[in-house]
C-alpha positions in Angstrom: -16.4 -7.5 18.9 -14.6 -4.4 20.1 -15.8 -0.8 20.7 -19.0 -0.6 18.7 -20.3 2.5 20.6 -24.0 2.6 20.1 -24.1 2.1 16.3 -27.1 -0.1 16.5 -29.2 2.8 17.7 -27.8 5.3 15.2 -28.1 6.3 11.6 -25.0 5.9 9.5 -24.0 7.4 6.1 -21.7 5.4 3.9 -19.8 7.6 1.4 -18.6 5.8 -1.7 -19.9 2.9 -3.8 -16.6 1.2 -4.6 -15.3 -2.0 -3.1 -14.7 -0.4 0.4 -18.0 1.4 0.5 -20.0 -1.7 -0.6 -18.2 -3.9 1.9 -18.9 -1.3 4.7 -22.6 -1.2 3.8 -22.7 -5.0 3.8 -21.2 -5.1 7.3 -23.7 -2.6 8.6 -26.6 -4.5 7.1 -25.4 -7.8 8.5 -25.5 -6.2 12.0 -28.9 -4.6 11.6 -27.6 -1.0 11.5 -29.6 1.5 9.5 -27.6 3.4 6.9 -27.9 5.5 3.8 -25.4 5.3 0.9 -24.0 8.4 -0.9 -21.9 8.8 -4.0 -20.9 12.2 -5.5 -20.9 10.8 -9.0 -24.2 12.3 -10.3 -23.9 10.2 -13.5 -24.6 7.0 -11.5 -28.2 5.9 -11.2 -29.9 4.5 -8.2 -30.5 1.2 -10.0 -26.7 0.9 -10.8 -25.9 1.4 -7.1 -28.4 -1.1 -5.8 -27.3 -3.7 -8.3 -23.9 -3.8 -6.6 -25.1 -5.7 -3.5 -28.2 -7.2 -1.9 -27.4 -5.0 1.1 -28.4 -1.9 -0.9 -31.8 -3.1 -2.0 -33.8 -1.2 0.6 -31.4 1.6 1.9 -31.8 5.2 0.8 -29.4 6.1 -2.0 -28.2 9.7 -2.4 -26.3 10.8 -5.5 -24.5 14.0 -6.6 -24.7 16.1 -3.5 -25.8 15.7 0.1 -28.5 18.1 1.1 -27.6 20.3 4.1 -30.9 19.4 5.8 -30.0 15.7 5.7 -26.8 16.1 7.7 -28.5 16.1 11.1 -29.9 12.6 10.3 -26.6 10.9 10.8 -24.4 10.1 13.9 -21.6 8.4 11.9 -20.3 8.7 8.4 -18.1 5.9 7.0 -15.7 7.3 4.3 -14.2 5.1 1.6 -10.4 5.6 1.5 -10.6 7.5 -1.8 -12.8 10.3 -0.3 -10.7 13.2 1.0 -11.4 14.1 4.6 -11.2 17.8 3.9 -14.0 17.9 1.3 -16.6 20.7 2.0 -19.3 18.0 2.5 -17.1 16.2 5.1 -16.3 19.5 6.9 -20.0 20.3 7.0 -20.8 16.9 8.5 -18.3 17.6 11.2 -19.9 20.9 11.9 -23.2 19.0 12.4 -21.5 16.8 15.0 -21.2 13.7 12.9 -18.4 11.2 13.8 -16.1 10.6 10.8 -14.9 7.1 10.5 -13.2 5.1 7.7 -13.6 1.5 6.7 -10.7 0.4 8.9 -12.2 1.8 12.1 -15.6 0.2 11.2 -14.0 -3.1 10.5 -12.0 -3.1 13.7 -15.1 -2.4 15.7 -16.8 -5.5 14.4 -13.8 -7.9 14.1 -12.1 -10.2 16.6 -8.6 -11.6 17.3 -5.2 -9.9 16.9 -4.2 -7.4 14.3 -0.8 -6.9 12.7 -0.8 -3.7 10.7 1.6 -2.4 8.1 2.0 1.0 6.5 4.7 3.0 4.7 5.1 4.8 1.4 6.6 1.7 -0.4 6.8 -2.0 0.2 3.5 -2.3 2.0 2.0 -5.0 -0.3 5.1 -7.2 -0.4 5.6 -7.0 3.4 1.9 -7.6 4.1 1.8 -10.6 1.8 5.0 -12.0 3.3 3.8 -11.5 6.8 0.5 -13.1 6.0 2.3 -16.2 4.6 4.6 -16.4 7.7 1.6 -16.3 10.0 -0.2 -18.9 8.0 2.8 -21.2 8.7 2.2 -20.7 12.4 -1.5 -20.3 13.2 -4.6 -21.8 11.6 -6.8 -18.7 11.0 -5.1 -15.8 9.2 -6.9 -13.0 7.2 -4.9 -10.7 4.9 -6.9 -7.6 4.3 -6.8 -3.8 3.6 -5.1 -1.9 0.9 -3.8 -5.1 -0.5 -7.2 -5.5 -2.2 -9.5 -7.3 0.2 -11.7 -4.9 2.2 -11.2 -5.4 6.0 -15.0 -4.9 6.4 -15.7 -7.8 4.1 -13.7 -10.3 6.2 -14.6 -8.9 9.7 -17.8 -11.1 10.2 -15.7 -14.3 9.8 -13.2 -13.4 12.4 -13.0 -15.2 15.8 -10.9 -14.7 18.9 -8.3 -17.0 17.3 -8.0 -15.0 14.0 -4.8 -13.1 13.2 -5.5 -10.3 10.8 -2.6 -8.9 8.7 -3.6 -5.6 7.4 -2.0 -3.3 4.8 -3.1 0.2 5.8 -2.8 3.3 3.6 -2.3 6.9 4.7 -5.9 7.6 3.4 -7.2 4.9 5.7 -5.2 6.0 8.7 -6.7 9.6 8.6 -9.9 8.3 10.2 -8.7 5.7 12.8 -9.8 6.3 16.4 -9.8 3.1 18.5 -7.7 0.9 16.0 -5.0 -0.8 18.0 -2.8 -3.4 16.3 -0.9 -5.8 18.5 2.1 -5.1 16.2 2.4 -2.2 13.8 5.1 -1.3 11.2 6.0 1.8 9.3 8.4 0.8 6.5 9.5 4.2 5.2 8.1 7.7 4.5 8.9 9.5 1.3 6.8 12.1 -0.6 3.6 10.7 -2.0 -0.1 11.6 -2.3 0.7 15.3 -1.6 -2.3 16.2 -3.8 -4.4 14.6 -1.1 -2.4 15.4 2.1 -1.1 18.8 0.9 2.0 18.8 3.0 4.6 16.3 4.1 3.8 17.1 7.7 0.2 16.0 7.1 1.4 12.9 5.3 3.8 11.9 8.0 1.2 12.5 10.7 -1.2 10.2 8.9 1.3 7.4 8.7 2.3 7.7 12.4 -1.4 7.4 13.4 -1.0 3.6 13.0 0.4 3.6 16.5 -2.1 6.0 18.1 -4.3 3.4 19.8 -1.4 1.0 20.7 -0.7 0.2 24.4 2.5 -0.1 26.3 2.9 -3.9 25.8 2.5 -3.6 22.0 5.2 -3.2 19.3 6.0 -0.9 16.4 8.6 -2.0 13.8 10.4 0.9 12.2 13.1 1.5 9.6 16.1 2.9 11.3 17.5 4.3 8.0 14.5 6.6 7.6 15.4 9.8 9.6 11.8 10.6 10.2 11.0 7.2 11.6 14.2 7.0 13.6 13.2 10.2 15.5 9.6 9.0 15.8 10.8 5.8 17.3 12.8 7.5 20.0 9.7 9.4 21.1 7.5 6.2 20.7 9.8 4.3 23.1 8.5 6.4 25.9 5.2 4.7 25.8 5.6 1.3 24.0 8.1 -1.2 22.5 10.0 -0.3 19.3 11.9 -2.7 17.1 14.2 -1.2 14.4 15.5 -2.7 11.2 18.4 -1.4 9.2 19.9 -2.1 5.7 23.0 0.0 6.4 24.3 -0.7 9.9 24.6 -3.3 12.6 22.1 -2.9 15.4 22.5 -4.2 19.0 18.8 -4.6 19.2 16.9 -5.2 16.0 17.3 -6.7 12.5 20.1 -5.7 10.1 21.6 -6.5 6.8 25.4 -7.1 6.8 26.9 -8.0 3.4 24.6 -10.7 2.1 23.2 -11.9 5.4 20.3 -10.7 7.6 20.7 -11.0 11.3 18.4 -10.4 14.3 20.2 -9.1 17.4 19.1 -8.8 21.1 21.5 -7.0 23.5 24.3 -7.5 21.0 23.8 -11.2 20.6 23.2 -11.8 16.8 21.4 -14.7 15.2 21.5 -15.4 11.4 18.0 -15.1 9.8 19.1 -16.0 6.3 21.4 -15.2 3.4 19.8 -13.0 0.8 20.9 -15.4 -1.9 18.4 -17.9 -0.4 15.5 -15.4 -1.2 13.5 -15.1 -4.4 13.1 -11.4 -3.9 15.4 -8.9 -5.6 16.9 -5.7 -4.3 17.9 -4.0 -1.1 14.3 -2.6 -0.7 13.0 -6.1 -0.6 15.6 -7.1 2.0 14.1 -4.3 4.1 10.7 -5.8 3.5 12.0 -9.2 4.6 13.4 -7.7 7.8 10.2 -5.8 8.5 8.1 -8.9 8.1 10.5 -11.0 10.2 10.4 -8.3 12.9 6.6 -8.3 12.9 6.4 -12.1 13.1 9.1 -12.3 15.8 7.3 -9.6 17.9 4.1 -11.7 17.6 6.0 -14.8 18.9 6.5 -16.8 15.7 9.7 -18.9 16.0 12.6 -18.0 13.7 12.6 -21.4 12.1 9.0 -21.1 11.1 9.7 -17.7 9.7 12.7 -18.9 7.6 10.6 -21.7 6.1 8.5 -19.0 4.4 11.2 -16.5 3.6 13.1 -19.0 1.3 10.0 -20.0 -0.7 8.2 -16.6 -1.0 8.1 -15.0 -4.4 7.4 -11.4 -5.4 3.8 -10.2 -5.4 2.1 -9.4 -8.6 3.0 -6.0 -10.1 6.0 -5.4 -7.9 9.2 -6.1 -9.9 7.4 -9.2 -11.1 9.2 -11.3 -13.7 7.0 -11.7 -16.8 8.9 -13.5 -19.5 12.1 -13.6 -21.5 11.7 -12.8 -25.2 14.7 -13.1 -27.5 17.1 -12.9 -24.6 15.4 -9.8 -23.1 13.8 -10.1 -19.6 10.6 -8.2 -19.0 9.5 -7.1 -15.5 6.2 -5.6 -14.4 6.6 -3.0 -11.6 3.3 -1.3 -12.2 3.0 -0.8 -8.4 5.8 1.6 -8.7 3.4 4.5 -8.5 5.7 7.1 -7.1 9.4 8.0 -7.8 10.7 6.4 -4.6 9.0 3.0 -5.4 10.3 3.2 -9.0 13.8 3.9 -7.8 13.7 0.5 -6.0 12.6 -1.1 -9.3 15.6 0.4 -11.1 18.0 -0.6 -8.4 16.8 -4.2 -8.6 17.8 -4.4 -12.3 21.2 -6.0 -12.9 21.4 -5.4 -16.7 20.9 -2.5 -19.2 17.3 -1.5 -19.0 14.6 0.0 -21.3 12.2 1.7 -18.8 8.6 2.7 -19.3 7.5 5.6 -17.1 4.9 8.3 -16.8 1.2 8.5 -15.9 -1.0 10.5 -13.7 0.5 13.6 -12.0 0.5 13.3 -8.2 2.7 16.5 -7.9 5.8 14.4 -7.6 9.4 15.4 -8.3 11.4 13.2 -10.6 15.0 14.3 -10.1 16.0 11.5 -7.7 14.3 8.9 -9.9 16.3 10.1 -12.9 19.5 10.2 -10.8 18.9 6.5 -10.0 19.2 5.6 -13.7 23.0 5.8 -13.1 24.0 4.6 -16.5 21.6 1.6 -16.2 18.7 3.0 -18.2 19.5 2.9 -22.0 16.1 4.2 -23.0 13.2 5.9 -21.2 9.8 5.6 -22.9 7.3 8.1 -21.6 3.5 7.8 -21.5 0.7 9.6 -19.8 0.0 13.1 -18.4 3.5 13.5 -16.8 5.4 12.6 -20.0 6.4 16.2 -20.8 7.1 17.1 -17.1 9.5 14.1 -16.8 11.1 14.9 -20.2 11.7 18.5 -19.0 13.4 17.1 -15.9 15.5 14.8 -18.0 16.7 17.7 -20.1 17.6 19.7 -17.0 19.6 16.8 -15.7 21.3 15.9 -19.0 19.5 12.6 -19.7 18.7 12.6 -23.4 17.8 9.0 -24.1 14.0 9.4 -23.8 11.1 9.1 -26.3 7.4 9.6 -26.1 4.7 7.0 -26.7 1.0 7.6 -27.1 0.0 4.3 -25.5 1.3 1.5 -23.4 1.3 -0.8 -26.4 3.4 1.7 -28.4 5.8 1.9 -25.4 6.2 -1.9 -25.3 6.8 -2.0 -29.1 9.5 0.7 -28.8 11.2 -1.3 -26.0 11.0 -4.5 -28.1 12.7 -2.8 -31.0 15.3 -1.2 -28.8 16.3 -3.9 -26.4 18.9 -6.6 -27.3 19.8 -9.9 -25.7 21.0 -9.4 -22.2 18.9 -6.3 -21.6 15.8 -5.9 -19.5 12.5 -4.1 -20.1 10.9 -2.6 -17.0 7.5 -1.1 -16.5 8.0 1.1 -13.4 6.1 4.3 -14.1 6.9 6.4 -11.0 3.3 7.7 -11.4 -0.3 6.6 -10.7 -2.3 4.9 -13.4 -5.4 7.1 -13.4 -6.3 8.7 -16.6 -5.1 5.9 -18.9 -6.1 2.9 -16.7 -8.5 2.1 -13.9 -5.7 1.2 -11.5 -2.2 0.0 -11.4 -3.4 -3.6 -11.5 -5.0 -3.1 -14.9 -1.9 -1.3 -16.2 0.3 -4.2 -15.1 -2.0 -6.9 -16.5 -2.2 -5.2 -19.8 1.6 -4.9 -19.9 2.0 -8.6 -19.2 -0.5 -9.5 -21.9 1.4 -7.3 -24.4 4.7 -8.9 -23.5 3.3 -12.4 -23.9 2.0 -11.4 -27.4 5.4 -10.3 -28.6 7.1 -12.2 -31.4 9.0 -15.1 -30.1 
């Protein structure tokens, strides 16, 4: 166990009753730490909350709003990632001297072994999954946790000094780290996203860069050289720790790079072939960047290149990320529901190698869609728009001279339109460039529904 401060003698407030909140509560309960649990959803009942876990059978449950006179009761508050750190309630808790932690910081305090942590606007899940598979090919005990869908707090009790934890960390989770210090970190890219939460790009960038805050001089950060923000950050970071760059556009004397169809790793100008991209099951330049990042992380941790390549050539795309679904009447269908912002969806379009019917739209995260539409580049033959952003995207299409769009009232209608429009040799791609909220619980539900609809098409 790492820095646990004096939690066992303090009262803790857990905020949020979703997966992360419940897992945090269970970790506290397992360590005999007293806590209350709070949820701002006043429609919940105490019975519904307690039914979520045995750990909640006896703890106080607070719903709706947190009384001001209760705030002095707590020394720590554990925020679920979905809870903004600038809520009036959170600000009030700070004023009362309460330490604000997130699930990641709590899990790190009670876990053991080495941590490899990955963040970035896009590619986190693929890179985390690939890094996890590479490490499993090298060490016996590997836990893959975090934003990938498995709460870090849930797995922390099972970790030993021999555990290697591969963690996907979101900007939301990084806002509240304090002692978190991965042995190797990686920032894949930074493009506008979640500005409704972070308010400015400066805040968003600062949150991502916090992944390195606790790292020491002998630890490593892997960075994308082709991201101007990260390149500059890396030059500053070199003053206090090791930096390893990767590039999809130029040869590096030190780092990983893509040259033609081959990926190399170079040290002091001496290059070694990692693999040819045609050996991979992943499509697109963005995925080659993910491969370079995962390789850089693993090499920095000491995994031999031969062990890394064994995994690279057998690894397939993660669910909901340019995931091949089926071929129906000569049309290939792809599920890229994890394309929840324009930059991620651009990568989905670039990976298509045939005329494409594209399904886009969803919840509005205050994104700009011009670059996404520019990326259509003659490849998108029909854009089918759904969700709250449909009209906003259509207006952008009009401004940019793209006329081949239609509206659909549901995902099913969108799939039906694509089925009627696409001909043999085309592709149908769900890559919304928007979050799923409002129409779906999450991007996973959206992707699974799309796959079910495709499989039910006439064959």
